[in-house]
C-alpha positions as a Markdown table, in Angstrom:
| # | Residue | x | y | z |
|---|---|---|---|---|
| 1 | Met | 102.1 | 103.5 | 35.5 |
| 2 | Ala | 100.3 | 105.9 | 38.4 |
| 3 | Val | 103.0 | 107.8 | 40.4 |
| 4 | Pro | 102.6 | 107.2 | 43.6 |
| 5 | Lys | 101.5 | 110.3 | 46.1 |
| 6 | Met | 104.1 | 112.5 | 47.8 |
| 7 | Val | 104.0 | 111.4 | 52.0 |
| 8 | Tyr | 104.6 | 114.0 | 54.4 |
| 9 | Glu | 104.3 | 114.3 | 58.3 |
| 10 | Trp | 101.2 | 116.3 | 59.6 |
| 11 | Arg | 100.5 | 117.8 | 62.8 |
| 12 | Leu | 97.0 | 118.3 | 63.6 |
| 13 | Gly | 96.0 | 120.5 | 66.7 |
| 14 | Ile | 92.5 | 121.0 | 68.1 |
| 15 | Asp | 91.7 | 123.6 | 71.3 |
| 16 | Asp | 88.5 | 124.4 | 73.0 |
| 17 | Thr | 85.9 | 121.7 | 72.4 |
| 18 | Asp | 84.2 | 121.4 | 76.1 |
| 19 | Ser | 82.6 | 123.7 | 77.8 |
| 20 | Leu | 81.4 | 124.2 | 81.8 |
| 21 | Glu | 78.2 | 122.2 | 81.1 |
| 22 | Gly | 80.2 | 119.0 | 79.7 |
| 23 | Gly | 82.3 | 117.9 | 76.7 |
| 24 | Cys | 86.1 | 117.0 | 77.0 |
| 25 | Thr | 88.8 | 118.1 | 73.9 |
| 26 | Thr | 90.9 | 114.8 | 74.8 |
| 27 | His | 87.5 | 112.5 | 74.2 |
| 28 | Phe | 87.1 | 114.7 | 71.0 |
| 29 | Met | 90.3 | 113.5 | 69.6 |
| 30 | Phe | 89.1 | 110.0 | 70.7 |
| 31 | Asn | 86.2 | 110.3 | 68.2 |
| 32 | Ile | 88.8 | 111.4 | 65.2 |
| 33 | Leu | 90.7 | 108.5 | 66.2 |
| 34 | Lys | 87.8 | 106.2 | 66.1 |
| 35 | Glu | 87.4 | 107.1 | 62.8 |
| 36 | Phe | 90.8 | 107.3 | 61.4 |
| 37 | Lys | 93.3 | 104.6 | 63.3 |
| 38 | His | 93.7 | 102.1 | 60.9 |
| 39 | Lys | 93.5 | 105.0 | 57.9 |
| 40 | Ile | 96.6 | 107.1 | 59.3 |
| 41 | Lys | 100.1 | 106.1 | 60.8 |
| 42 | Leu | 100.9 | 108.1 | 63.5 |
| 43 | Val | 104.5 | 108.7 | 64.2 |
| 44 | Glu | 103.9 | 109.4 | 68.3 |
| 45 | Tyr | 101.4 | 109.0 | 70.6 |
| 46 | Pro | 98.4 | 111.4 | 71.0 |
| 47 | Leu | 99.5 | 114.4 | 72.5 |
| 48 | Leu | 97.6 | 116.3 | 75.4 |
| 49 | Ile | 99.7 | 119.3 | 75.9 |
| 50 | Arg | 98.5 | 121.5 | 79.3 |
| 51 | Leu | 99.4 | 125.3 | 78.6 |
| 52 | Asn | 99.2 | 128.1 | 81.2 |
| 53 | Pro | 96.6 | 127.0 | 84.2 |
| 54 | Asn | 96.4 | 130.8 | 84.9 |
| 55 | Ile | 94.6 | 131.9 | 82.2 |
| 56 | Pro | 90.9 | 133.0 | 83.0 |
| 57 | Trp | 89.0 | 131.9 | 80.3 |
| 58 | Lys | 89.9 | 128.7 | 80.6 |
| 59 | Thr | 87.1 | 126.1 | 80.7 |
| 60 | Arg | 89.0 | 123.3 | 83.2 |
| 61 | Gly | 92.5 | 122.3 | 82.8 |
| 62 | Asn | 94.0 | 124.8 | 79.7 |
| 63 | Gly | 94.8 | 121.3 | 77.4 |
| 64 | Ala | 95.0 | 121.3 | 73.4 |
| 65 | Val | 95.5 | 117.8 | 71.8 |
| 66 | Gly | 96.9 | 117.1 | 68.4 |
| 67 | Ile | 98.0 | 114.0 | 66.7 |
| 68 | Arg | 101.4 | 113.9 | 64.4 |
| 69 | Phe | 101.0 | 111.4 | 61.6 |
| 70 | Leu | 102.1 | 110.3 | 57.8 |
| 71 | Ala | 100.0 | 111.1 | 54.8 |
| 72 | Asn | 99.9 | 112.5 | 51.6 |
| 73 | Glu | 97.9 | 115.7 | 51.0 |
| 74 | Glu | 94.4 | 114.1 | 49.9 |
| 75 | Gln | 94.6 | 112.2 | 53.0 |
| 76 | Ala | 95.3 | 115.1 | 55.4 |
| 77 | Ile | 92.4 | 117.4 | 54.1 |
| 78 | Asn | 90.1 | 114.5 | 54.2 |
| 79 | Ile | 90.8 | 114.2 | 57.8 |
| 80 | Phe | 90.8 | 117.7 | 58.3 |
| 81 | Glu | 87.6 | 118.0 | 56.8 |
| 82 | Tyr | 85.9 | 115.6 | 59.1 |
| 83 | Val | 87.5 | 117.6 | 62.0 |
| 84 | Lys | 85.9 | 120.5 | 60.6 |
| 85 | Glu | 82.1 | 119.1 | 60.7 |
| 86 | Met | 82.4 | 117.5 | 63.9 |
| 87 | Leu | 83.8 | 120.5 | 65.5 |
| 88 | Pro | 80.7 | 121.8 | 68.4 |
| 89 | Pro | 79.1 | 124.8 | 67.7 |
| 90 | Pro | 80.3 | 128.3 | 69.6 |
| 91 | Ser | 78.6 | 128.9 | 73.0 |
| 92 | Lys | 79.2 | 132.5 | 74.8 |
| 93 | Lys | 77.4 | 131.0 | 78.0 |
| 94 | Leu | 79.6 | 127.4 | 78.1 |
| 95 | Lys | 82.8 | 129.6 | 77.2 |
| 96 | Arg | 83.6 | 127.3 | 73.9 |
| 97 | Asn | 85.5 | 128.8 | 71.0 |
| 98 | Ser | 86.8 | 125.8 | 69.1 |
| 99 | Gly | 89.5 | 125.7 | 66.8 |
| 100 | Ala | 91.4 | 123.3 | 64.9 |
| 101 | Ile | 94.5 | 123.6 | 62.5 |
| 102 | Leu | 96.3 | 121.3 | 60.2 |
| 103 | Ala | 100.1 | 121.7 | 59.3 |
| 104 | Lys | 102.7 | 120.3 | 57.4 |
| 105 | Ala | 105.8 | 119.3 | 60.4 |
| 106 | Glu | 108.6 | 120.8 | 58.1 |
| 107 | Val | 106.7 | 124.4 | 58.0 |
| 108 | Leu | 106.5 | 125.0 | 61.8 |
| 109 | Lys | 110.0 | 126.3 | 62.2 |
| 110 | Lys | 111.5 | 128.0 | 65.1 |
| 111 | Glu | 109.6 | 130.8 | 64.7 |
| 112 | Ile | 106.5 | 128.9 | 66.2 |
| 113 | Asp | 108.5 | 128.3 | 69.6 |
| 114 | Ser | 108.0 | 132.0 | 71.1 |
| 115 | Ile | 103.8 | 131.2 | 71.2 |
| 116 | Val | 104.1 | 127.9 | 71.8 |
| 117 | Arg | 106.5 | 129.2 | 75.3 |
| 118 | Lys | 104.3 | 132.0 | 75.0 |
| 119 | Ala | 101.3 | 129.8 | 75.8 |
| 120 | Leu | 102.7 | 128.2 | 78.7 |
| 121 | Thr | 104.0 | 131.0 | 80.6 |
| 122 | Ser | 101.8 | 134.0 | 80.0 |
| 123 | Val | 99.1 | 135.5 | 77.6 |
| 124 | Val | 98.9 | 135.0 | 73.9 |
| 125 | Gly | 96.8 | 137.3 | 71.8 |
| 126 | Leu | 94.7 | 136.1 | 69.3 |
| 127 | Asn | 96.2 | 138.6 | 66.8 |
| 128 | Glu | 99.5 | 137.2 | 67.3 |
| 129 | Val | 98.2 | 133.5 | 66.3 |
| 130 | Leu | 96.4 | 134.3 | 63.5 |
| 131 | Lys | 99.3 | 136.6 | 61.6 |
| 132 | Met | 101.5 | 133.0 | 62.3 |
| 133 | Ile | 98.5 | 131.1 | 60.9 |
| 134 | Gln | 99.0 | 133.4 | 57.4 |
| 135 | Lys | 102.6 | 133.6 | 57.2 |
| 136 | Lys | 102.5 | 129.9 | 57.4 |
| 137 | Glu | 99.9 | 129.3 | 54.8 |
| 138 | Leu | 98.2 | 126.7 | 57.6 |
| 139 | Leu | 94.8 | 125.3 | 57.4 |
| 140 | Tyr | 92.6 | 126.2 | 60.0 |
| 141 | His | 89.0 | 126.4 | 61.0 |
| 142 | Ala | 87.5 | 128.2 | 64.3 |
| 143 | Lys | 84.3 | 128.6 | 65.9 |
| 144 | Gly | 82.9 | 132.0 | 68.0 |
| 145 | Asn | 86.0 | 134.4 | 69.0 |
| 146 | Lys | 88.3 | 131.6 | 67.6 |
| 147 | Arg | 90.5 | 131.8 | 70.7 |
| 148 | Gly | 90.7 | 128.1 | 70.6 |
| 149 | Leu | 93.0 | 128.4 | 67.6 |
| 150 | Ile | 96.1 | 129.7 | 70.6 |
| 151 | Gly | 96.0 | 126.0 | 71.4 |
| 152 | Ala | 95.8 | 124.6 | 68.4 |
| 153 | Leu | 98.9 | 126.5 | 67.1 |
| 154 | Ser | 100.6 | 125.8 | 70.4 |
| 155 | Val | 100.2 | 122.3 | 70.4 |
| 156 | Cys | 101.0 | 122.0 | 66.5 |
| 157 | Gly | 104.3 | 123.3 | 67.5 |
| 158 | Tyr | 104.9 | 122.0 | 70.8 |
| 159 | Glu | 108.3 | 120.1 | 71.2 |
| 160 | Phe | 109.0 | 118.0 | 74.5 |
| 161 | Leu | 112.0 | 119.4 | 76.5 |
| 162 | Gly | 113.2 | 115.7 | 77.4 |
| 163 | Asp | 110.8 | 115.5 | 80.4 |
| 164 | Phe | 107.4 | 113.6 | 79.6 |
| 165 | Thr | 104.3 | 111.6 | 81.1 |
| 166 | Tyr | 101.4 | 109.4 | 79.6 |
| 167 | Glu | 97.8 | 109.6 | 80.8 |
| 168 | Leu | 95.4 | 106.7 | 79.7 |
| 169 | Leu | 92.1 | 108.5 | 79.7 |
| 170 | Leu | 89.0 | 106.1 | 80.0 |
| 171 | Tyr | 85.8 | 107.5 | 78.9 |
| 172 | Arg | 82.2 | 106.5 | 79.9 |
| 173 | Ser | 78.7 | 105.6 | 78.0 |
| 174 | Pro | 76.8 | 108.4 | 77.0 |
| 175 | Glu | 74.1 | 107.6 | 79.3 |
| 176 | Asn | 76.0 | 108.0 | 82.1 |
| 177 | Tyr | 77.0 | 111.6 | 81.8 |
| 178 | Gly | 76.7 | 113.8 | 84.8 |
| 179 | Thr | 76.0 | 110.6 | 87.2 |
| 180 | Lys | 78.5 | 109.6 | 89.8 |
| 181 | Arg | 81.8 | 107.3 | 88.4 |
| 182 | Ser | 81.5 | 104.3 | 89.6 |
| 183 | Val | 85.1 | 103.1 | 90.0 |
| 184 | Ser | 86.0 | 100.6 | 93.4 |
| 185 | Leu | 87.7 | 103.3 | 96.0 |
| 186 | Glu | 89.5 | 100.4 | 97.3 |
| 187 | Ser | 90.9 | 99.3 | 94.1 |
| 188 | Ile | 92.1 | 102.6 | 93.1 |
| 189 | Lys | 93.9 | 102.7 | 96.8 |
| 190 | Lys | 95.1 | 99.3 | 95.7 |
| 191 | Leu | 96.6 | 100.6 | 92.5 |
| 192 | Glu | 98.3 | 103.5 | 94.3 |
| 193 | Lys | 100.2 | 101.3 | 96.8 |
| 194 | Arg | 100.9 | 98.8 | 94.1 |
| 195 | Phe | 102.2 | 100.9 | 91.2 |
| 196 | Ser | 103.7 | 103.9 | 92.8 |
| 197 | Pro | 105.8 | 106.1 | 92.1 |
| 198 | Gln | 105.7 | 104.5 | 88.8 |
| 199 | Ile | 102.1 | 105.0 | 88.4 |
| 200 | Phe | 101.7 | 108.3 | 90.3 |
| 201 | Ser | 99.3 | 110.9 | 91.9 |
| 202 | Ser | 96.6 | 108.2 | 92.2 |
| 203 | Tyr | 94.9 | 108.1 | 95.5 |
| 204 | Asp | 95.6 | 111.0 | 97.9 |
| 205 | Phe | 96.0 | 109.1 | 101.1 |
| 206 | Glu | 96.4 | 112.5 | 102.8 |
| 207 | Thr | 93.0 | 114.2 | 102.1 |
| 208 | Asn | 91.5 | 110.5 | 101.7 |
| 209 | Thr | 90.6 | 111.5 | 98.1 |
| 210 | Pro | 91.2 | 109.5 | 94.9 |
| 211 | Leu | 92.6 | 111.8 | 92.0 |
| 212 | Ile | 92.2 | 109.5 | 89.2 |
| 213 | Leu | 88.1 | 110.1 | 89.1 |
| 214 | Pro | 87.0 | 113.7 | 88.0 |
| 215 | Arg | 84.5 | 115.5 | 89.5 |
| 216 | Gly | 82.4 | 117.3 | 86.1 |
| 217 | Lys | 79.9 | 115.9 | 83.5 |
| 218 | Asp | 82.2 | 115.4 | 81.0 |
| 219 | Pro | 82.6 | 112.3 | 79.7 |
| 220 | Val | 86.3 | 111.1 | 81.5 |
| 221 | Leu | 85.1 | 108.2 | 83.6 |
| 222 | Leu | 89.0 | 107.8 | 84.9 |
| 223 | Gly | 92.6 | 108.8 | 84.1 |
| 224 | Ile | 96.0 | 107.5 | 85.5 |
| 225 | Arg | 99.1 | 108.5 | 84.8 |
| 226 | Ser | 103.0 | 107.4 | 84.3 |
| 227 | Lys | 106.1 | 107.5 | 82.7 |
| 228 | Asn | 105.5 | 104.3 | 81.0 |
| 229 | Ala | 102.3 | 104.0 | 78.8 |
| 230 | Glu | 102.6 | 100.0 | 78.6 |
| 231 | Leu | 102.3 | 99.9 | 82.6 |
| 232 | Leu | 99.3 | 102.2 | 82.4 |
| 233 | Lys | 97.8 | 99.3 | 80.1 |
| 234 | Lys | 98.4 | 96.3 | 82.7 |
| 235 | Ala | 97.4 | 98.8 | 86.0 |
| 236 | Val | 94.0 | 100.0 | 84.6 |
| 237 | Lys | 92.9 | 96.5 | 84.4 |
| 238 | Thr | 93.6 | 95.9 | 88.1 |
| 239 | Leu | 90.8 | 98.3 | 89.0 |
| 240 | Asp | 87.2 | 97.7 | 89.8 |
| 241 | Ile | 85.3 | 99.8 | 87.5 |
| 242 | Leu | 81.5 | 99.0 | 87.8 |
| 243 | Glu | 80.0 | 101.2 | 84.7 |
| 244 | Pro | 80.1 | 100.4 | 81.0 |
| 245 | Val | 83.3 | 101.5 | 79.2 |
| 246 | Glu | 83.2 | 103.4 | 75.8 |
| 247 | Gly | 87.3 | 103.3 | 75.1 |
| 248 | Gly | 89.8 | 104.5 | 76.0 |
| 249 | Leu | 93.4 | 106.4 | 75.0 |
| 250 | Ile | 96.6 | 107.1 | 75.9 |
| 251 | Phe | 98.2 | 110.4 | 75.5 |
| 252 | Lys | 101.7 | 111.5 | 75.7 |
| 253 | Thr | 102.0 | 115.0 | 78.0 |
| 254 | Asn | 103.5 | 117.6 | 79.5 |
| 255 | Gln | 101.9 | 117.1 | 83.3 |
| 256 | Ala | 103.9 | 117.0 | 86.1 |
| 257 | Thr | 106.8 | 117.6 | 84.3 |
| 258 | Asp | 107.1 | 121.6 | 85.8 |
| 259 | Asp | 107.0 | 122.6 | 81.8 |
| 260 | His | 105.5 | 125.8 | 82.1 |
| 261 | Phe | 108.6 | 126.6 | 85.1 |
| 262 | Lys | 111.2 | 125.5 | 82.4 |
| 263 | Arg | 109.5 | 127.8 | 79.9 |
| 264 | Leu | 110.1 | 130.9 | 81.2 |
| 265 | Ser | 112.4 | 132.8 | 79.9 |
| 266 | Lys | 111.5 | 136.0 | 80.7 |
| 267 | Lys | 110.3 | 136.4 | 84.5 |
| 268 | Glu | 108.3 | 139.2 | 84.4 |
| 269 | Leu | 105.0 | 139.9 | 87.5 |
| 270 | Gly | 102.1 | 140.5 | 85.1 |
| 271 | Phe | 98.6 | 139.3 | 85.3 |
| 272 | Asn | 98.0 | 135.7 | 84.5 |
| 273 | Asn | 102.0 | 135.0 | 84.3 |
| 274 | Val | 103.7 | 131.7 | 85.1 |
| 275 | Phe | 106.2 | 133.5 | 87.6 |
| 276 | Tyr | 109.1 | 132.4 | 90.0 |
| 277 | Ser | 112.0 | 134.1 | 91.8 |
| 278 | Thr | 114.2 | 133.8 | 94.6 |
| 279 | Val | 113.0 | 136.3 | 97.5 |
| 280 | Lys | 113.1 | 137.4 | 101.1 |
| 281 | Val | 110.3 | 137.2 | 103.2 |
| 282 | Ser | 109.7 | 141.1 | 104.1 |
| 283 | Lys | 107.2 | 140.4 | 107.3 |
| 284 | Lys | 105.6 | 137.9 | 109.4 |
| 285 | Pro | 102.5 | 136.0 | 107.5 |
| 286 | Glu | 98.8 | 136.9 | 107.8 |
| 287 | Arg | 96.0 | 135.1 | 107.8 |
| 288 | Met | 92.9 | 135.7 | 105.5 |
| 289 | Ile | 89.4 | 135.6 | 105.5 |
| 290 | Gly | 88.9 | 132.3 | 104.6 |
| 291 | Gly | 92.0 | 130.5 | 106.4 |
| 292 | His | 94.4 | 132.1 | 103.4 |
| 293 | Val | 97.9 | 132.9 | 104.5 |
| 294 | Arg | 99.2 | 136.0 | 102.8 |
| 295 | Val | 103.3 | 136.9 | 103.2 |
| 296 | Leu | 105.0 | 140.0 | 101.7 |
| 297 | Val | 108.2 | 139.0 | 100.1 |
| 298 | Lys | 111.1 | 141.2 | 98.5 |
| 299 | Asp | 112.7 | 139.9 | 94.8 |
| 300 | Ile | 116.2 | 139.7 | 95.3 |
| 301 | Lys | 117.1 | 140.9 | 92.0 |
| 302 | Asn | 114.9 | 143.3 | 91.4 |
| 303 | Glu | 114.0 | 144.5 | 95.0 |
| 304 | Glu | 110.5 | 144.1 | 94.1 |
| 305 | Asp | 108.0 | 143.5 | 96.7 |
| 306 | Phe | 104.6 | 141.1 | 96.2 |
| 307 | Trp | 102.4 | 139.2 | 97.9 |
| 308 | Val | 102.4 | 135.3 | 98.3 |
| 309 | Val | 99.0 | 133.4 | 98.8 |
| 310 | Ala | 98.6 | 129.9 | 100.0 |
| 311 | Tyr | 95.1 | 128.9 | 99.7 |
| 312 | Glu | 93.1 | 127.3 | 102.5 |
| 313 | Pro | 92.6 | 123.8 | 100.3 |
| 314 | Ser | 96.3 | 123.5 | 100.7 |
| 315 | Lys | 95.9 | 122.9 | 104.4 |
| 316 | Arg | 99.5 | 121.9 | 105.2 |
| 317 | Phe | 101.4 | 123.7 | 102.8 |
| 318 | Arg | 99.7 | 126.8 | 103.6 |
| 319 | Asp | 100.5 | 126.4 | 107.5 |
| 320 | Ile | 104.2 | 126.0 | 106.6 |
| 321 | Val | 103.9 | 129.5 | 104.9 |
| 322 | Ser | 102.6 | 130.8 | 107.9 |
| 323 | Lys | 105.6 | 129.8 | 110.1 |
| 324 | Leu | 107.9 | 132.0 | 107.7 |
| 325 | Ile | 109.5 | 134.9 | 109.4 |
| 326 | Pro | 111.3 | 137.8 | 108.0 |
| 327 | Glu | 115.0 | 137.0 | 105.9 |
| 328 | Asp | 113.7 | 133.4 | 105.4 |
| 329 | Leu | 115.3 | 133.1 | 101.9 |
| 330 | Leu | 113.0 | 131.3 | 99.6 |
| 331 | Trp | 112.5 | 130.1 | 95.9 |
| 332 | Val | 108.8 | 130.5 | 95.1 |
| 333 | Gly | 106.6 | 129.5 | 91.9 |
| 334 | Gly | 103.3 | 129.8 | 90.6 |
| 335 | Gly | 100.8 | 132.2 | 88.5 |
| 336 | Ile | 100.2 | 136.0 | 89.0 |
| 337 | Arg | 96.8 | 137.0 | 89.9 |
| 338 | Asp | 94.7 | 139.2 | 87.7 |
| 339 | Glu | 94.1 | 142.0 | 90.6 |
| 340 | Met | 96.3 | 144.0 | 92.8 |
| 341 | Phe | 96.3 | 144.4 | 96.4 |
| 342 | Glu | 97.8 | 147.1 | 98.1 |
| 343 | Asn | 99.4 | 148.1 | 95.0 |
| 344 | Arg | 101.5 | 145.0 | 94.5 |
| 345 | Tyr | 101.2 | 141.7 | 92.9 |
| 346 | Thr | 99.9 | 138.7 | 94.3 |
| 347 | Leu | 101.4 | 135.2 | 93.5 |
| 348 | Asn | 99.4 | 132.1 | 93.7 |
| 349 | Leu | 101.8 | 129.9 | 95.2 |
| 350 | Glu | 102.1 | 126.4 | 93.5 |
| 351 | Arg | 105.9 | 124.9 | 94.5 |
| 352 | Leu | 108.0 | 126.7 | 97.3 |
| 353 | Ile | 111.4 | 125.5 | 98.3 |
| 354 | Ile | 113.2 | 127.0 | 101.9 |
| 355 | Leu | 116.8 | 128.2 | 100.6 |
| 356 | Arg | 117.8 | 129.3 | 103.9 |
| 357 | Thr | 115.7 | 129.8 | 107.4 |
| 358 | Val | 117.0 | 133.0 | 109.6 |
| 359 | Asn | 117.0 | 132.0 | 113.7 |
| 360 | Glu | 114.0 | 132.8 | 115.8 |
| 361 | Tyr | 114.1 | 134.5 | 119.1 |
| 362 | Lys | 112.2 | 134.9 | 122.0 |
| 363 | Lys | 112.5 | 138.3 | 124.2 |
| 364 | Ile | 112.5 | 137.7 | 128.2 |
| 365 | Asn | 113.2 | 140.5 | 130.4 |
| 366 | Pro | 117.0 | 140.4 | 132.1 |
| 367 | Asp | 117.4 | 139.4 | 135.8 |
| 368 | Cys | 118.4 | 142.2 | 138.2 |
| 369 | Pro | 122.2 | 141.9 | 138.7 |
| 370 | Ile | 121.8 | 142.3 | 142.3 |
| 371 | Cys | 118.9 | 140.3 | 143.6 |
| 372 | Gly | 118.6 | 137.8 | 140.5 |
| 373 | Lys | 114.8 | 138.6 | 140.2 |
| 374 | Lys | 113.2 | 139.2 | 136.6 |
| 375 | Leu | 113.4 | 143.0 | 135.9 |
| 376 | Thr | 110.1 | 144.7 | 134.9 |
| 377 | Ser | 110.1 | 147.1 | 131.8 |
| 378 | Lys | 109.5 | 150.8 | 132.5 |
| 379 | Gly | 107.9 | 151.0 | 128.8 |
| 380 | Lys | 109.0 | 151.1 | 125.0 |
| 381 | Asn | 112.8 | 152.7 | 125.2 |
| 382 | Gln | 112.6 | 153.2 | 128.7 |
| 383 | Gly | 114.7 | 150.5 | 130.3 |
| 384 | Phe | 114.0 | 148.2 | 133.3 |
| 385 | Lys | 113.5 | 148.4 | 136.9 |
| 386 | Cys | 113.3 | 146.2 | 139.6 |
| 387 | Lys | 110.2 | 146.0 | 142.0 |
| 388 | Lys | 112.7 | 144.3 | 144.8 |
| 389 | Cys | 115.5 | 146.2 | 145.2 |
| 390 | Gly | 113.8 | 149.5 | 143.8 |
| 391 | Lys | 116.8 | 150.3 | 141.0 |
| 392 | Ser | 116.3 | 151.2 | 137.6 |
| 393 | Tyr | 118.8 | 150.3 | 134.4 |
| 394 | Pro | 117.9 | 152.1 | 131.6 |
| 395 | Asp | 120.3 | 150.2 | 129.6 |
| 396 | Ala | 119.2 | 146.9 | 130.3 |
| 397 | Lys | 118.1 | 144.7 | 126.9 |
| 398 | Pro | 115.9 | 142.0 | 126.8 |
| 399 | Lys | 117.1 | 138.5 | 126.7 |
| 400 | Leu | 116.7 | 136.7 | 123.3 |
| 401 | Ile | 116.0 | 132.7 | 123.8 |
| 402 | Pro | 116.5 | 131.0 | 120.8 |
| 403 | Ile | 113.0 | 129.3 | 119.5 |
| 404 | Lys | 113.3 | 126.0 | 117.5 |
| 405 | Arg | 111.9 | 126.5 | 114.0 |
| 406 | Gln | 108.6 | 124.9 | 112.8 |
| 407 | Val | 110.0 | 124.9 | 109.4 |
| 408 | Met | 113.5 | 123.2 | 107.7 |
| 409 | Pro | 114.8 | 123.8 | 104.1 |
| 410 | Gly | 113.4 | 122.2 | 101.3 |
| 411 | Leu | 111.2 | 121.5 | 98.8 |
| 412 | Tyr | 107.0 | 121.8 | 100.0 |
| 413 | Leu | 104.4 | 121.7 | 97.6 |
| 414 | Pro | 100.3 | 121.7 | 98.4 |
| 415 | Pro | 98.8 | 118.2 | 98.8 |
| 416 | Leu | 98.3 | 116.3 | 95.6 |
| 417 | Thr | 94.3 | 117.5 | 95.5 |
| 418 | Ala | 95.4 | 121.0 | 95.2 |
| 419 | Gln | 98.2 | 121.0 | 92.8 |
| 420 | Arg | 98.1 | 121.6 | 89.0 |
| 421 | His | 98.3 | 119.7 | 85.9 |
| 422 | Leu | 101.6 | 120.4 | 84.9 |
| 423 | Thr | 103.1 | 120.7 | 88.6 |
| 424 | Lys | 105.8 | 117.9 | 89.3 |
| 425 | Pro | 104.7 | 116.0 | 92.0 |
| 426 | Leu | 107.0 | 115.0 | 94.7 |
| 427 | Glu | 106.8 | 111.2 | 93.8 |
| 428 | Arg | 108.5 | 112.1 | 90.4 |
| 429 | Phe | 111.9 | 113.2 | 91.9 |
| 430 | Cys | 112.3 | 109.4 | 93.0 |
| 431 | Glu | 115.4 | 108.0 | 91.6 |
| 432 | Tyr | 112.9 | 105.4 | 89.3 |
| 433 | Asn | 111.5 | 108.2 | 87.1 |
| 434 | Glu | 115.0 | 109.9 | 86.8 |
| 435 | Ile | 116.8 | 106.7 | 85.7 |
| 436 | Lys | 114.1 | 105.7 | 83.3 |
| 437 | Asn | 113.1 | 109.0 | 81.5 |
| 438 | Ser | 115.7 | 108.4 | 78.9 |
| 439 | Asp | 115.3 | 104.5 | 78.4 |
| 440 | Leu | 111.4 | 105.1 | 78.0 |
| 441 | Arg | 111.4 | 108.0 | 75.2 |
| 442 | His | 109.2 | 106.9 | 72.0 |
| 443 | Glu | 111.4 | 106.5 | 69.0 |
| 444 | Lys | 109.1 | 104.7 | 67.0 |
| 445 | Lys | 108.7 | 106.0 | 63.2 |
| 446 | Glu | 105.5 | 104.6 | 63.7 |
| 447 | Val | 102.8 | 103.8 | 66.3 |
| 448 | Leu | 100.4 | 101.5 | 66.1 |
| 449 | Ser | 96.8 | 102.3 | 67.1 |
| 450 | Gln | 97.0 | 99.3 | 69.6 |
| 451 | Asp | 99.4 | 101.2 | 71.5 |
| 452 | Phe | 97.3 | 104.3 | 71.9 |
| 453 | Phe | 93.5 | 103.1 | 71.5 |
| 454 | Ile | 92.3 | 101.0 | 73.7 |
| 455 | Asp | 88.6 | 99.3 | 72.6 |
| 456 | Lys | 85.9 | 98.9 | 74.9 |
| 457 | Ser | 86.2 | 94.7 | 74.1 |
| 458 | Tyr | 89.6 | 95.3 | 76.2 |
| 459 | Phe | 87.8 | 94.9 | 79.3 |
| 460 | Tyr | 85.3 | 92.2 | 78.3 |
């Protein structure tokens, strides 16, 4: 009698199959699962893990994809061989350097955690990844400069810290690539009004912008996000989609969770790093060319000065920053630019918490103690003089009249159109999502294909 082959849990990670001219790493995974969805057993929804958004060589959203499945060794290697054949060729011009890794789950111990954390918060060196691959004897395949292996290893070793979201992505028919996406804007507005906050960041009424439609040449038609995977499948059918759909996938993601801030174990001002700190405003904000606003702040722990910048597209967020004054106490978070200004680092601001505001005053000239008329200044630090009485008052000081501040303590974010994939939007702070967080965790030992894979027949 034949001995049954041992079944293991495997992790497959893939990254950088897209380019500046099209393609999408999530679509690559869609094609893999279209081929193998009935041949393997997934133990979790397909993963879409967003990494450090400040990496300068990213294509778009710096996301890697992966699956976790049960299979014997022969089955797993067959899948990996298929992936190797499907990986697109490298392109220096298009910034595409694909990578894929296959590993048994039991091999990925805590040593990988440091690379995952680093991939979310700073810059991972390729040599560091290659050494770990060699040490763990992982199967891998890479194209070009092999940089895709960084994301591939990160998604293999990734573990959720509690919070997560789902995103349902629909893909276009190839003949429509590069054309305007045909989805009724009114139906997107209705989806936002009907399902928010359970489904979030679908339409930005502040800027009158749909948020579920990409703008590039990639195969993605639309993407909607929620804490509840089943609700996504219900909601997507309420949209008026006016072009053919190839199919879709539901990914489990770290999007909209502030994952890059949560993983930060060592806060360090360094190029392209994620950074947050409690600071005091050092001097009044200044307007930059292009309408951006810059303010100098001081870290209250190490007393290091650095710049914080809110950019013109952030509109009201930028205006909030412009109204700060010296000694205001803030929590700031974002990414460090890869260039210095006046020998100081610059933080691209993603999140602002005003912890405490100081009083602001307007200076006016004092009154003459004899006639009651306003005194006039004799010059800087020279006191005042009454024109009517002719008397001088060298020790007189200006009156300080309190001014109502135009900002208050609280949490401030850019408009939804200007937020990063990882940024937790305000609507996700609502009671619904917090209460349901533990209830909606996926505890199945097996995820059926109908849970995550959406065939085009679903819409017809």
